[in-house]
C-alpha positions, 0 to 999 in steps of 0.5 A: 457544515461543508458538503465533504463525505467522510469515510472512515477506516483505520487502515493500521488497525490494532484490534479490528480492521475498520471503525465505521463508515460515516456519511455527513448529511448536513444540507450545505449552503450553496456557497459551502456546495461551491467551495473550491477543493482547497476551501474544502481541504483546508476546512476538513483539515481545520476541523478533523486533523488529529493535533489541534496545534497542527504540529506547530503549523499556523494553519490560518497563515498556511491558508493565507500563503497557498490560497493564491497558488491554488487560485493561480493553478492552470490545471488540476495537477498544479492545483493538486500540488499546491494543496499537497505542498501545503499538507506536507507542512503537517508532517504527518503521514496517511495525510494527501490530496489525490485526483483521478491523476494519482494511482493511489486515488483509485487504489484507496476507493479499491480498499474502502468501497468493499468495507463501506458500500454508501460511499458507492453512490457519492464516487461512481460519477468519477470513476470509469464505468462507476468502478475503482479501476485504471488502465495500467501496467501494474508497476510502482514508481520512484521519481529521483533527481535524475528520473523516474525509476521503477521501485517495484512490479506487482507479480502477475502484471502487464509489466512483469510478463513484458519484462520491466524491472525494478531499477528501470529508468522510465524515459518516455511511453509512446514517445511522450514523458512517462505518467502513472495515469495519463500513459496508459489512458484508453490503451487497454489491450493495446501494445504500448511501448516503453523506452527504458535505461536498464544501465546508464545511457543504454536504451531499451524498448520494452512493448506492454499491453496494459489492463484494466486494473480493478483495485478491489482485486489487483493486490489479492491477484498479486499476492497469489501470483506472488506465491513461491516455493525455494527447495534446496537440499530437501528443504523447502522455504516458502515466500508470499508477498502482501502488497496490501493487507487492507483487509481480512480477506489478505490474511485469510488467504495467506493463512490458506496458503500456509495451512492448506495450499502450496506453502503447506509442506514448506519447512520455513517461510518468508513473509514480504510486507515491503511496498504497497498499503498497510491495514493489518491488524496486530491480532494476526500476529496470533497465527505465529505465536500459537496457543492452539491445538492441532488435531490428527485424524487417521482413517482406514487405508489413510496416511494420519492428516493433521490440522492446525489452525496457527503456523509453528515453523520458522518465518521471517519478515521482510520490510523496506521504507515502503512498509507502512501503517498496519504492517509496521505494528505487525513489524513492532509485535514480530520483533517484541515477541521474538517471532522471528528475524526481520530482515530489510531496512526501516519502516516508513514510520507512518502509523496514525489513523486516516480518514478519507474525505471525499471533495465536491468535484470527486477528488479526495482527502486521505486525512490524519485524524488520531495519533496511535500508540502501541504498548500505551506510550511507544508512537512509530509514527516518524520513527519507523521498525528497524530491522533485526538484519538490515540489508540495502537494496539500491534501486537506480539501475538495479536490473531486477536484483532484489537483495532483500529477498534473497537475503531473507529467503537465505535466513528463512534456510538458516532458521530451519532446525 
């Protein structure tokens, strides 16, 4: 057995959030210990991919095709690109190879580490100060044929504070080509110049100060910063963006905001599940299909106070092609049970069970190890969930415009009875 540490977490989860964390401790032989990341990835897929027929791919032939390319790679980046080309042939979500040059490397570890403490000693030597963190500004980007564009900006992030917007084309960072990790490496607290195009052929310089982003906290911080109330003609619509649903703490925070926090007095609310990570449990839908009782207490010289453990007012869900995994299962149940309108574009179609495998050099393989159906025979993987109200959101040079969010809030006002 190769010396690969396997950690199993069901990021899409249908009943509970995680399964179990398993540490593979079988002592490897010297030759196995020295196996290259390519060999380890290939063997791990060979042993654990959910489909023994590899989605019709000749897996031995794939090794013969890609191994010479991996051996000839001149850098870790080139080697990772070769490995991911091989993995892409499987045409399955939750199947990707990550290195410390990827933001997702730190973000996935930020999801897994709090749940699986046994993972910490295996990976900490490969992390800055032993923590899943990186120097960054809090953006998601999309590579297109015409360049790299800002796809989303985390609420409360350095990028938002500096004025970076969705749709900005990234031209350079401190005069060098943009790289999601390398552009901000060792620049925490230092003013950094980003050259963008906000409209075609019109350049603008934006100065941003990178922060050390702790991936165990960054999505919770962004969620809290996203909370908003839109008031119109005496009616209030709440809004919250769950950038990640990977952990019960996010659902608890959402419930606290709606029942006791900033959103407790709104008349309806918009639940934004676009982009980021999945991880939601289908049981979270119970919050919107209340079978619970509300308790009202009245004390002397005080107005009555009512406490409930469920949400009984209108709710609108907002999704896009970046809504994946457990978020898609929520969208499926939301539509099936008629909880409320779904606004946006079709979801990613990325619903399988993924396991995390740590390679000898600290790189990680995220691998689909089980297929998932809901309601017995409905397969969302490769299909996605269609919204009930489709709203497109063109990206290039959007200048921060968010027509999907605007439409969802309008629908939320319409839902108020």
